[in-house]
C-alpha positions, -999 to 999 in steps of 0.1 A, spaced: 366 -682 -644 366 -647 -664 393 -636 -682 399 -605 -661 405 -627 -628 431 -647 -647 448 -614 -659 447 -600 -624 460 -636 -610 489 -636 -634 497 -597 -626 501 -604 -590 520 -637 -592 544 -616 -613 544 -588 -588 553 -611 -560 585 -628 -582 598 -594 -588 591 -576 -558 622 -569 -532 627 -596 -503 602 -587 -476 576 -568 -496 556 -601 -499 531 -597 -472 523 -560 -478 516 -568 -517 494 -596 -506 474 -575 -479 469 -550 -506 454 -579 -531 431 -601 -504 404 -600 -528 423 -623 -552 434 -646 -525 414 -680 -532 416 -712 -546 418 -702 -582 449 -680 -574 465 -711 -556 461 -733 -590 475 -704 -611 504 -702 -589 509 -742 -592 504 -740 -627 526 -712 -633 554 -731 -613 554 -760 -632 559 -737 -663 591 -721 -645 604 -755 -638 603 -765 -674 620 -734 -685 647 -740 -660 636 -715 -636 635 -742 -605 644 -717 -576 615 -692 -588 591 -725 -593 600 -738 -556 592 -705 -540 560 -702 -560 551 -732 -546 563 -726 -509 540 -697 -516 512 -715 -525 514 -738 -495 512 -710 -471 482 -694 -490 465 -727 -488 472 -731 -449 460 -695 -446 429 -699 -464 418 -729 -447 422 -709 -412 401 -679 -426 375 -699 -435 367 -710 -401 337 -689 -385 346 -660 -365 318 -649 -337 299 -620 -341 310 -609 -309 345 -605 -326 331 -582 -350 309 -562 -324 341 -557 -302 361 -545 -333 332 -520 -340 333 -505 -306 370 -502 -307 368 -486 -343 342 -462 -329 364 -452 -298 392 -448 -322 370 -426 -346 361 -405 -316 399 -400 -303 409 -374 -326 385 -364 -353 404 -363 -388 436 -383 -375 431 -417 -391 463 -433 -370 442 -446 -342 419 -463 -366 446 -481 -386 462 -492 -351 430 -510 -347 427 -522 -383 461 -536 -380 454 -559 -352 424 -570 -367 429 -576 -403 410 -611 -402 380 -593 -392 380 -567 -420 358 -585 -443 324 -581 -459 304 -595 -427 317 -562 -410 300 -544 -437 267 -560 -425 274 -556 -387 288 -521 -386 253 -503 -394 234 -529 -372 252 -522 -342 259 -485 -347 224 -484 -346 219 -495 -313 244 -469 -300 228 -439 -317 210 -425 -286 205 -387 -274 224 -367 -266 253 -384 -285 237 -392 -317 259 -363 -333 291 -378 -317 282 -413 -329 276 -403 -363 306 -384 -369 325 -412 -357 312 -437 -379 318 -415 -408 355 -411 -398 359 -446 -391 345 -453 -425 369 -430 -440 396 -445 -424 386 -482 -436 383 -469 -471 416 -453 -470 436 -482 -452 463 -492 -473 463 -530 -463 435 -556 -464 408 -567 -485 403 -536 -506 369 -549 -519 358 -555 -485 371 -522 -473 352 -502 -502 318 -524 -491 323 -514 -454 330 -478 -459 298 -476 -481 279 -493 -454 289 -466 -429 282 -437 -452 248 -450 -459 243 -454 -421 255 -418 -416 231 -406 -442 201 -421 -428 212 -404 -394 222 -371 -405 200 -340 -415 196 -335 -451 207 -306 -471 235 -298 -445 271 -291 -450 279 -325 -431 253 -344 -452 269 -332 -486 303 -340 -472 292 -379 -468 275 -378 -503 307 -367 -516 323 -395 -498 300 -421 -504 304 -409 -544 340 -418 -541 335 -451 -529 309 -459 -557 337 -449 -582 359 -473 -571 338 -500 -561 349 -536 -571 316 -553 -562 286 -551 -582 277 -538 -619 302 -511 -629 277 -492 -648 252 -491 -617 280 -479 -594 289 -453 -618 252 -442 -617 250 -441 -579 285 -421 -576 271 -396 -601 236 -391 -581 255 -387 -548 278 -359 -564 246 -341 -577 232 -341 -542 264 -329 -527 266 -303 -552 231 -291 -540 244 -279 -510 281 -270 -519 275 -240 -541 303 -219 -555 294 -191 -537 293 -206 -499 319 -238 -503 339 -226 -532 367 -252 -527 343 -283 -517 322 -272 -548 354 -272 -573 366 -307 -558 329 -322 -563 329 -308 -598 365 -324 -606 353 -359 -591 317 -354 -610 336 -349 -644 358 -380 -638 326 -399 -630 310 -387 -664 343 -393 -682 339 -430 -672 303 -433 -675 288 -465 -691 251 -455 -697 238 -427 -716 250 -412 -750 289 -412 -750 290 -378 -765 268 -363 -741 287 -379 -712 321 -363 -724 303 -328 -729 294 -332 -694 329 -341 -681 344 -312 -699 319 -286 -686 324 -299 -648 363 -299 -656 358 -264 -666 336 -252 -637 363 -267 -615 390 -249 -629 370 -217 -622 380 -219 -586 414 -241 -592 435 -217 -605 474 -220 -611 483 -191 -590 464 -199 -560 457 -236 -559 484 -249 -581 482 -285 -568 444 -289 -573 445 -269 -606 473 -293 -619 450 -323 -610 418 -308 -633 437 -293 -659 458 -325 -664 427 -346 -664 409 -322 -691 438 -323 -714 442 -359 -710 404 -361 -720 407 -337 -748 441 -355 -762 419 -387 -766 391 -369 -785 416 -356 -808 405 -319 -796 441 -308 -796 436 -272 -789 418 -278 -759 445 -302 -748 473 -277 -754 454 -251 -735 451 -273 -704 483 -289 -705 499 -252 -706 478 -245 -674 488 -274 -658 524 -267 -666 519 -232 -654 506 -250 -619 535 -269 -618 561 -243 -620 541 -222 -593 543 -252 -571 582 -249 -575 584 -212 -571 567 -217 -538 594 -243 -525 629 -232 -516 645 -265 -515 660 -271 -546 659 -310 -542 621 -309 -536 616 -285 -569 635 -309 -592 611 -338 -574 583 -317 -586 594 -318 -621 606 -352 -620 570 -365 -610 553 -343 -638 575 -348 -666 549 -365 -687 529 -334 -685 553 -320 -705 558 -348 -729 521 -349 -735 518 -311 -744 547 -319 -769 528 -345 -783 497 -324 -785 511 -294 -800 530 -320 -826 493 -338 -835 482 -301 -839 510 -292 -863 519 -263 -835 558 -272 -839 569 -236 -828 547 -243 -795 565 -279 -792 598 -264 -795 591 -239 -769 576 -264 -744 609 -285 -750 634 -254 -742 611 -246 -714 615 -278 -698 652 -278 -705 656 -245 -691 639 -253 -658 661 -286 -655 693 -267 -661 681 -241 -636 674 -268 -612 712 -282 -617 730 -248 -612 709 -241 -580 719 -272 -566 739 -264 -536 760 -295 -536 776 -282 -569 793 -255 -547 824 -258 -523 808 -235 -496 772 -250 -500 757 -219 -510 746 -208 -543 764 -177 -558 746 -143 -561 750 -142 -598 730 -177 -605 704 -162 -582 701 -133 -603 700 -156 -634 671 -175 -619 651 -142 -612 661 -132 -646 648 -163 -662 616 -161 -640 610 -127 -654 612 -138 -689 590 -167 -686 565 -145 -669 566 -121 -697 560 -149 -723 533 -165 -700 516 -130 -703 519 -124 -739 502 -159 -744 472 -152 -724 
């Protein structure tokens, strides 16, 4: 057994032991690909270790869990009739047609058929769907297959490894029944590429090559002029694939990643698409930091921070504004570290002050501080003044 799988077993066991009561099932459903005889053996061995350490309750709990999983494995290994999978395919296609883009009907079908969400479905889905693709219903059936493939790929419960295989099989089926070089064809190529990036089965290097190829095919249709948003999203995803690429020259792969991130940022700007800009600028800055290209990192952390603050400015609710800042505090921290590494200490202090002012401003704007629940006008004026000063500072830096 390889070292990585043993590590994954240990992490899952620790997660089960530390999770709040009642969350065990959700955790197991998200790690179905790890539930096998090897996991049960590790559980039993770890339970013995806990008992020897005096943690008898945890040891007994883990042994009970191992026993339940053994029973589940024995049941799940019984052969399932092909008819059951075909019925599921029919239900999923109907759910995919029910409300395009709404995954809730698909999730409801999947929740009722978790025992069928395995790699057998990856084989049966395209086989049976091919019998259903007949004029004049070809386009609607193909669209439904893509919708249910997206639903299965994004489904938060079940066997992740199998779900990705089912999604890939669905996307490949869609591509074989969709006119090439069209908008929807490019959409499917993009979905397929994303699935290959996260694929668990197969060789990692080969999966990344397949992802890069599919992203390039999508970009042959998604041009900046005709589909700027899709083009930018695909460039961002392509950059991530090049960043993780195993084959080829490492330096060239990183150059391609940086170039694609820059292209994405030509559309994903902080003042118009702050959430998208934050994602790409942060990715590029993190990559630059790892390469010790601190000026590139600083420039893009600066852009990411501007995107964070633009998002906050668009939200009137003070609590929500605080939450955005809390979730992205690490961007400010990484910015400060990059400035220190570049010996730009003034810039580091400026970032500290910028973050501190934002936190203080959030605090004094919280309505709960005031008896009548209303923020005084003087405080609102202070907010406007601080925003104006920050804008002037950003203008002078650009």
